[in-house]
N, C-alpha and C positions, 0 to 999 in steps of 0.2 A: 505493498500500499502504501501509498504517497501522499498519505493527509497534511496538510497547509495547517489546519487547525486543527485540533483535539479537544473535545469537552465532557467531563464526566457529570452523568446526571443521577439524582436520585428521583423514582417515580413513585408521587404522591398523591391521595386527594383525600381530601375534608370533607367528608359529611353527602361523598358522590363527585363532588366535583375536582377533577384534576386539576396537579398543581405541580407538575415538576420542578426541580428544583438545580440549577448548576452549582457544583460545587466546587467551580477547578478555580483552586485558591490564585491562578495568576492573572483573572480577568479584571481591569477596573477602565473606570470611563473619566472622560477629564471632570474637571466640577471641583468645586472645593464645599459641597456639599449633595445629597442625596436630589435632592432638589433640581438643584444643575444640574448635574447627571442625568437626571429623567429629559430635561430639557435638551441635553444635547443628543438623547438616545433620539428623539424626537424632530429634532429641528434641525441636527448636523451630520450623524452616523448613525442608521439601525439597521443596518449590518446583520449586526447579533441579532436583534431583534425577530430580522424578516429568515435570518437563518435556521431556528430554533424553532420560530413559531408556523411557518407555511410549508407547503410541502413542497418535497418527498419526505422533510425530515420531522415534520408536524401537522395538525389538523386542527381542523375550528374547535373542536369542543374540551380544548387546556388551556389554559397560562403558564406558560416556563418565569421562575423566578432568578433572576442574576441574583447572587448572592454580592455582598459587597462590604470593604474593612468599611466599618464606621467611621463616619465625617466627624463625630462629636463624641469628648471622652466620657460621656454615660450612657454609651451604648456600647452592647457587645457584638453588635452586626450589622451588618446592612442590606437591605435589598433591594429592585423595581422588578415590578410586574409587568410581564413582557405578554403581552394580548394579541390578538389579530390586526386589530386596528393600529394598537398604538399602545406605548407604554404608561400605566397610567401611576398615579401616587401609591394609592392604599387598596389592599384587600385583604377582608377579615378571615376569609377559606387561605387564602395561601399566604398568610402571616400563621395559621394555624400548623398549613404542609412545611413552610419554614421553619419551626420552632421546633415541631415534631423532627427534622429532619437532623439538625442542629444537635439536638439531644439523644434522639437513637444511637444516629452515627457515632456518637461522640465527638464532635467539631466543637459543640458545649459537653463542658463536664456534669453527666447527670445525680443530682441529688435528688435522696425520697426522703421523705414524702412527697416535696415540694419542690421546683425548682424556682428561680428569677430571673429574667432573660431580658434585656431591654433594645430593641430592634429601632434602628434608624431608617426613614424613611422619608420619603417628600414629604409628604402631611405632617409629620413627625415623632416625635418620641414614643413610640408603644410599649409600654411593662406587659410581658408575658407573666402570668403566671402558669404553673402547666406541673399538673398533677402528675404523681412519677412513681413506675413499683415495678417489679420484676424484670427491671431492664427496660421498662417502656412509657410512653406518654399516654397517659390513659384520657388525660382532656385537656384542655390548651384554653384558660382565660386570657383576653386580651382587654386592656385600658387604650379604646377607640380613640381618637385626634377628638383635638373638640370639636360638637356638631349642631348645626344649626339648620335656621331658617332662612332663608330669603324672602321668599315670597309663598303665602298660603292662599290656595284657592284662586292663582292667576291661570287667569282665564285665553287661551288660545283657541283662534278659529282655524279649524281645518276643512277643509274640501271632503275629506272620506268621512269625517266621523260629526261633522259639525262642531257647535262648542263643547271642549272638553276643559274643565279644570285642574289646576295639576297643582302641586305644593313640589315646592326647586328646596329643594335642601341640600346641606351637605354633613357626609356623612365617616370623610376622609377621601370621598369623590364627589361630583355635583351632580345630584340625580334629580332628574322627574318623578315625579310618585304618583301612581294614577290609579283611581277608587276602578279596578280593572271591569265593573259592571257598565260600566261608560263607553266601553267599546263593544256591550254586548257578549261578553265571553266569560267564562270560568276559569279559573286556575288549575288544570286537570292537565294528567302529561298527556291526553287522547288532542287537546288545545296547541299543543306546545306552538303545531307551527301557524296557527294563525295568531294565537300572542307572537308570533316571530315578526310575522309581515305587520301587526297594529303596533307594536315597539318597535319597532327600524323605522318607520314612517311616521310615528310622535316624535323619536328622535330627532328627526332629520328639521319636523316642524317646529321644536326645541330651539337648536340650535339654528336658526333664520332667523327665529322672535324673542327668544329670550338671552338679555345678556346677561350672565353670572362673574365675579371676580370674588376671590377670598381674600377678606380685610389686613390678614398678612402675609401672604403666600402668591404676589398676584400672577406669578407665574401659572397659578389654577385659578382656569375661568373660560373652561371650555366643562360641556352637560360630558359626562363621560356614560349613563346608562339611561332608562328608561324603566323602572320597576314599577309593577301590577303590584296591588294589592286586595287585601279581601278579609275583612274581620270575621274570626268564626270562632265569637265570644269575646267576652272582658279583656282578656289577657293572651291573644292569641291569634295570630294574624297571618295571614300562608303571601307566600313572596312567589314573584314571578317574575328577576330580573332578566331585563332583554338588553345582548352587548351585538353593535355593529359588527361586522358587517350582516349577522344572521344567525342568534342564537340564544337560549336560555340558559341561563345557573344554574345548575341543576341543585347546589346549594341553597340554603338559605339567605346566606347576600348578606357580608359582617356589617359591610360599609352600610348596603342599603338599608339593612335592617338598626344600622343607629342614622341614619339619617331618617325613618319613618318616625325613630322612638322620639329623634326633637320634633320632628310635625305634631308628636303627641303632645309630647310636653309644652307646644307653644298652644295649642288649643286646648288647656288647663286639663288634659286625659290622664296624663303621666307627672308624676313628680317624684322626686328623689326617695328613693327605696326599694321605686316597683321593678317589678319583674313581668318582663312579655315571651314566651314563645313565637319564634318564627321559624315558621312551617315552607319548608322548600317544594319544589311541583312533583319532588319524589318523593316527600314525605319524610327528609330528613327534615331535623330540626336545632336550632340556636337558642342557648338561655340568651337572654338580652335585658339588663337590668342599667336604671339610671343610678348610676355610680355617683356623680355630682354636677349642683348645678353651676357654670360660671356664668362667667361674660367675656365676651370679646371684642373691644371696644364699646359700644354702646347699646350691641347687640347680646340679645341673650345665647347663651347656649349651654351644654349639655357635656360629660365625658360618659359613655355609653360603656359597662363589660357585658364583652361575647365571649358566649364559651359554646366551646366543640368540639369536635374529637379527627385527629387525624392521621391517617393510616402510611404506611411507604407499601409498596407493592412491587416494588422493583432495581435495578441498575444498570444505565445503558451508559454506552459508550459513541457520541457522536465523532463524526471528524467529515471534514470539507478535502473533496481531493481538487486538486489545483483544476485539474480536466473537467468539472463536473458542469453541462451546462446551465444547471439551474440552481447555481451558485446563491442568487435572491430568493428564490423560490418562486413558486406559485399559487395561485387559488383558485377555484372551480366553483363557479353559483350553482352545481349541483349539490354542495355542500355545505358554501361556505354562506350560501343568502343572497336577498334581494341587491345586498348594499355591496358586495364583493367590488366593483367597480371605483368604491372610492378606496380602496387601500394599496390597490393595484399602482 
């Protein structure tokens, strides 16, 4: 073999959502902060993302996490979430995969019955509390980034669905939170394709009609996802996060659940100490607790604590032959969805 680049990857999933972890320690990205590195990947050089996320080495229904040296002294490791459309600031399911991989492979020493570590992300420092026993991680709790609402019931006019009310909120990424009955659907596995079509359409509408910007991290100024939601009782919500170019998150979605908790707090439905259950389209769950009430400038915000489980299911090594004609990868609409043209 004449591989020009070799990457070691640990295959993991969190509550059904694949979050592979690149553990090659020689990789780094220019930038003094993880947010700078995220911007570099998205705006200057996305070759590493394309290499691992696109076919023939990757596929639509996964994320790949790039482990990085921490850029701040109070962190144990850094990471960036690489997805099919771009690199994203934060992901709860991926942070759980990263934490599980770091501890179960011995990259960070596991201490039983509990290990505390800190992850450096583009959305801020994440404190991780991992329940550990018999050499494995049984649960991971994440103290998420400060989460807040930009707009409640923001109304947008759409050609396909008429007037849609959206909560615009941040939970580590910016979300459009939409009650699923507005598009005439329910969150069930058999509706996954219809939810993708509706969600990617509405995400495009939001991108065109609503401006977002984090008050302290101005480079985070774009929507990442639409999350459909339906309440299933006072303390349980079913979620379906839609990602471009066209798929649904298999997990209950940690950043989306954090954004949704911020919207419940803004409506007076959730208060400090309250615990909710987020249930995914495939039935897996996160425990979502409102840990703290804080402020970001003049804006009310919260610190959610999201708890879920991750599993390692394999180890792999990928390489790039200099003669490979698909070094930048490719994607086709048969499996990548209706907006595949946007990412190529």
